[in-house]
Z-matrix of the N, CA and C atoms (Angstrom, degrees):
N
C 1 1.392
C 2 1.546 1 111.26
N 3 1.312 2 115.89 1 123.69
C 4 1.481 3 118.78 2 -179.96
C 5 1.506 4 111.92 3 -79.90
N 6 1.323 5 115.88 4 135.94
C 7 1.500 6 118.27 5 174.54
C 8 1.517 7 107.24 6 -83.85
N 9 1.287 8 115.42 7 168.26
C 10 1.457 9 124.59 8 -179.21
C 11 1.542 10 108.08 9 -56.21
N 12 1.370 11 117.86 10 -43.55
C 13 1.438 12 121.64 11 -178.34
C 14 1.510 13 109.61 12 -66.91
N 15 1.290 14 118.75 13 -40.91
C 16 1.432 15 121.12 14 179.10
C 17 1.591 16 113.70 15 -62.17
N 18 1.370 17 112.57 16 -38.58
C 19 1.432 18 118.66 17 175.38
C 20 1.491 19 110.33 18 -64.18
N 21 1.344 20 117.44 19 -48.01
C 22 1.487 21 121.94 20 176.38
C 23 1.524 22 111.04 21 -54.97
N 24 1.278 23 117.31 22 -50.13
C 25 1.493 24 121.90 23 179.42
C 26 1.493 25 111.31 24 -54.99
N 27 1.358 26 115.96 25 -50.76
C 28 1.454 27 120.31 26 -177.53
C 29 1.528 28 110.46 27 -64.65
N 30 1.284 29 121.02 28 -34.90
C 31 1.426 30 121.98 29 179.26
C 32 1.476 31 113.37 30 -72.44
N 33 1.356 32 116.53 31 -39.38
C 34 1.465 33 120.95 32 175.67
C 35 1.543 34 111.70 33 -61.54
N 36 1.388 35 116.53 34 -44.21
C 37 1.460 36 119.52 35 176.44
C 38 1.527 37 110.12 36 -60.49
N 39 1.340 38 118.07 37 -43.48
C 40 1.416 39 122.67 38 -177.82
C 41 1.555 40 110.08 39 -60.10
N 42 1.274 41 116.84 40 -46.07
C 43 1.516 42 123.95 41 -178.47
C 44 1.495 43 106.11 42 -65.01
N 45 1.322 44 120.60 43 -50.12
C 46 1.465 45 123.44 44 -177.16
C 47 1.476 46 111.63 45 -65.48
N 48 1.376 47 120.79 46 -30.19
C 49 1.404 48 121.57 47 176.77
C 50 1.562 49 111.38 48 -68.56
N 51 1.331 50 115.49 49 -36.72
C 52 1.452 51 120.97 50 178.30
C 53 1.488 52 112.05 51 -74.94
N 54 1.337 53 122.13 52 -15.45
C 55 1.411 54 125.38 53 -177.60
C 56 1.543 55 108.85 54 -126.38
N 57 1.265 56 118.42 55 69.92
C 58 1.430 57 123.54 56 -173.48
C 59 1.515 58 113.25 57 -82.80
N 60 1.353 59 114.67 58 60.17
C 61 1.477 60 118.22 59 -179.93
C 62 1.502 61 110.28 60 -83.59
N 63 1.293 62 118.22 61 148.82
C 64 1.438 63 118.94 62 -179.99
C 65 1.523 64 113.08 63 -79.13
N 66 1.307 65 114.04 64 -15.73
C 67 1.457 66 119.25 65 177.97
C 68 1.532 67 112.16 66 -87.92
N 69 1.299 68 119.69 67 -11.21
C 70 1.451 69 122.70 68 176.85
C 71 1.526 70 113.32 69 84.90
N 72 1.317 71 113.42 70 177.29
C 73 1.440 72 121.28 71 179.58
C 74 1.575 73 107.72 72 -124.02
N 75 1.338 74 112.71 73 136.74
C 76 1.445 75 118.60 74 179.28
C 77 1.512 76 111.02 75 -83.82
N 78 1.337 77 118.64 76 160.60
C 79 1.451 78 121.75 77 -178.24
C 80 1.517 79 112.70 78 -58.25
N 81 1.326 80 116.98 79 -39.88
C 82 1.468 81 116.27 80 178.95
C 83 1.491 82 114.10 81 -64.38
N 84 1.287 83 117.69 82 -34.68
C 85 1.462 84 119.13 83 175.25
C 86 1.497 85 111.35 84 -67.72
N 87 1.300 86 116.68 85 -43.06
C 88 1.480 87 122.92 86 177.76
C 89 1.581 88 110.71 87 -60.31
N 90 1.294 89 114.29 88 -37.06
C 91 1.470 90 119.39 89 -176.59
C 92 1.531 91 107.01 90 -68.14
N 93 1.266 92 122.19 91 -37.75
C 94 1.419 93 124.16 92 177.59
C 95 1.605 94 109.73 93 -69.97
N 96 1.323 95 114.60 94 -41.82
C 97 1.439 96 117.00 95 -179.33
C 98 1.572 97 111.74 96 -64.47
N 99 1.350 98 113.97 97 -35.74
C 100 1.470 99 121.07 98 179.48
C 101 1.529 100 109.36 99 -62.78
N 102 1.326 101 117.44 100 -36.90
C 103 1.486 102 120.73 101 -179.62
C 104 1.531 103 109.34 102 -62.15
N 105 1.354 104 117.22 103 -32.92
C 106 1.458 105 117.13 104 172.28
C 107 1.439 106 116.38 105 -67.29
N 108 1.328 107 118.39 106 -17.51
C 109 1.475 108 125.45 107 173.47
C 110 1.538 109 112.10 108 -93.30
N 111 1.372 110 115.26 109 5.06
C 112 1.485 111 121.50 110 -177.30
C 113 1.500 112 111.49 111 66.00
N 114 1.361 113 117.04 112 35.12
C 115 1.467 114 120.61 113 176.58
C 116 1.510 115 106.74 114 -121.57
N 117 1.307 116 113.27 115 124.57
C 118 1.510 117 116.67 116 178.77
C 119 1.582 118 106.87 117 -105.55
N 120 1.306 119 114.66 118 126.70
C 121 1.466 120 118.71 119 -178.16
C 122 1.571 121 103.90 120 -148.73
N 123 1.323 122 113.74 121 144.59
C 124 1.492 123 118.22 122 175.92
C 125 1.473 124 112.44 123 -77.72
N 126 1.314 125 120.26 124 163.48
C 127 1.427 126 120.83 125 176.33
C 128 1.526 127 112.05 126 -58.96
N 129 1.327 128 117.55 127 -37.14
C 130 1.476 129 119.33 128 178.30
C 131 1.472 130 114.46 129 -65.86
N 132 1.400 131 117.40 130 -37.21
C 133 1.453 132 120.18 131 172.06
C 134 1.509 133 114.85 132 -62.56
N 135 1.353 134 113.39 133 -39.33
C 136 1.472 135 119.70 134 179.51
C 137 1.574 136 109.18 135 -66.07
N 138 1.295 137 117.14 136 -43.82
C 139 1.489 138 121.16 137 179.26
C 140 1.478 139 108.36 138 -62.48
N 141 1.335 140 121.27 139 -45.58
C 142 1.465 141 121.24 140 179.42
C 143 1.542 142 109.62 141 -62.71
N 144 1.288 143 118.70 142 -38.06
C 145 1.488 144 118.84 143 -178.96
C 146 1.531 145 109.87 144 -69.51
N 147 1.350 146 117.43 145 -37.61
C 148 1.487 147 121.69 146 -179.25
C 149 1.519 148 107.98 147 -67.71
N 150 1.356 149 117.51 148 -42.81
C 151 1.417 150 121.29 149 179.27
C 152 1.528 151 111.35 150 -62.12
N 153 1.345 152 116.23 151 -37.79
C 154 1.469 153 120.51 152 175.08
C 155 1.581 154 111.48 153 -65.63
N 156 1.314 155 116.39 154 -48.56
C 157 1.480 156 118.33 155 177.16
C 158 1.505 157 113.30 156 -59.68
N 159 1.330 158 114.62 157 -31.43
C 160 1.510 159 118.11 158 -179.11
C 161 1.493 160 111.08 159 -81.36
N 162 1.316 161 121.22 160 -18.79
C 163 1.421 162 124.05 161 -179.42
C 164 1.562 163 113.19 162 -92.68
N 165 1.312 164 114.39 163 -6.85
C 166 1.511 165 115.52 164 176.08
C 167 1.520 166 111.76 165 -66.19
N 168 1.293 167 112.77 166 160.46
C 169 1.499 168 117.56 167 176.31
C 170 1.508 169 105.83 168 -115.41
N 171 1.296 170 120.03 169 112.03
C 172 1.494 171 128.17 170 -4.92
C 173 1.545 172 109.72 171 -79.01
N 174 1.310 173 116.78 172 155.79
C 175 1.466 174 120.88 173 -179.17
C 176 1.533 175 111.60 174 -66.04
N 177 1.369 176 113.66 175 139.50
C 178 1.475 177 115.59 176 -178.39
C 179 1.578 178 107.41 177 -98.16
N 180 1.273 179 118.89 178 -18.48
C 181 1.485 180 123.98 179 174.86
C 182 1.531 181 106.62 180 -132.39
N 183 1.325 182 112.45 181 165.06
C 184 1.469 183 118.97 182 173.62
C 185 1.510 184 109.58 183 -147.99
N 186 1.364 185 112.31 184 143.25
C 187 1.430 186 118.42 185 -178.63
C 188 1.483 187 107.99 186 -77.75
N 189 1.340 188 118.02 187 139.14
C 190 1.453 189 123.72 188 -179.81
C 191 1.495 190 110.21 189 -94.06
N 192 1.242 191 115.51 190 129.33
C 193 1.520 192 123.51 191 176.11
C 194 1.481 193 114.26 192 45.34
N 195 1.345 194 121.52 193 54.99
C 196 1.446 195 123.02 194 -176.96
C 197 1.550 196 112.77 195 -67.40
N 198 1.355 197 115.91 196 -21.94
C 199 1.430 198 118.79 197 -177.10
C 200 1.531 199 112.31 198 -76.79
N 201 1.326 200 120.48 199 -12.58
C 202 1.417 201 122.76 200 -175.26
C 203 1.531 202 112.67 201 -88.54
N 204 1.345 203 117.10 202 -47.82
C 205 1.496 204 116.97 203 -177.40
C 206 1.520 205 107.35 204 -153.69
N 207 1.315 206 118.50 205 108.17
C 208 1.410 207 124.36 206 177.89
C 209 1.491 208 112.54 207 -72.81
N 210 1.313 209 119.08 208 -18.28
C 211 1.484 210 122.53 209 178.80
C 212 1.530 211 110.63 210 -70.81
N 213 1.271 212 118.13 211 -37.97
C 214 1.452 213 125.52 212 -174.35
C 215 1.536 214 112.14 213 -110.70
N 216 1.306 215 115.37 214 58.30
C 217 1.467 216 121.27 215 -177.49
C 218 1.517 217 110.13 216 -65.27
N 219 1.339 218 112.45 217 144.30
C 220 1.499 219 118.62 218 174.06
C 221 1.495 220 110.64 219 -140.71
N 222 1.272 221 119.59 220 155.20
C 223 1.415 222 125.47 221 -178.38
C 224 1.524 223 110.43 222 -133.28
N 225 1.310 224 116.82 223 152.32
C 226 1.410 225 125.07 224 170.84
C 227 1.530 226 111.62 225 -133.57
N 228 1.301 227 114.63 226 157.84
C 229 1.512 228 119.92 227 179.90
C 230 1.496 229 110.10 228 -75.78
N 231 1.311 230 119.68 229 141.04
C 232 1.436 231 124.03 230 175.69
C 233 1.503 232 111.00 231 -88.37
N 234 1.324 233 116.91 232 173.75
C 235 1.473 234 122.83 233 178.27
C 236 1.524 235 108.73 234 -62.86
N 237 1.357 236 116.55 235 -38.23
C 238 1.455 237 120.94 236 175.99
C 239 1.523 238 110.55 237 -65.47
N 240 1.300 239 117.65 238 -38.28
C 241 1.464 240 122.21 239 176.35
C 242 1.554 241 113.47 240 -60.72
N 243 1.347 242 112.55 241 -39.45
C 244 1.464 243 117.96 242 178.61
C 245 1.557 244 111.35 243 -69.22
N 246 1.298 245 114.61 244 -36.92
C 247 1.527 246 120.33 245 176.48
C 248 1.519 247 107.24 246 -64.78
N 249 1.361 248 119.01 247 -45.63
C 250 1.394 249 122.17 248 178.77
C 251 1.539 250 112.03 249 -57.56
N 252 1.308 251 118.26 250 -46.27
C 253 1.437 252 121.65 251 -178.91
C 254 1.527 253 109.02 252 -63.00
N 255 1.316 254 119.37 253 -42.89
C 256 1.485 255 123.56 254 177.05
C 257 1.516 256 112.95 255 -62.55
N 258 1.294 257 116.42 256 -43.99
C 259 1.467 258 122.36 257 -178.02
C 260 1.498 259 112.85 258 -67.93
N 261 1.287 260 119.75 259 -33.42
C 262 1.453 261 127.64 260 -178.92
C 263 1.527 262 115.15 261 -97.83
N 264 1.314 263 114.35 262 2.01
C 265 1.504 264 118.18 263 175.06
C 266 1.505 265 112.00 264 61.85
N 267 1.301 266 119.04 265 38.29
C 268 1.487 267 119.56 266 179.49
C 269 1.490 268 110.02 267 -83.41
């Protein structure tokens, strides 16, 4: 049985896999994309989930250019995240 957090993590990876931009996606953009998957999450919940996915060993997502502007954080999927999506059929 998938928990709410696991469902959110899987949906975020699926969305990021479909949008492999080098500049990354911001939490607000991901929040709108999640609604298309019938998942409602706040920006804070999304940021927590992305921070978790980025802290895994190996990281499944990475923050893009965090040194430039902490107010407009953005994340992109890593090569390991792409492999994870493929392996789990997300």
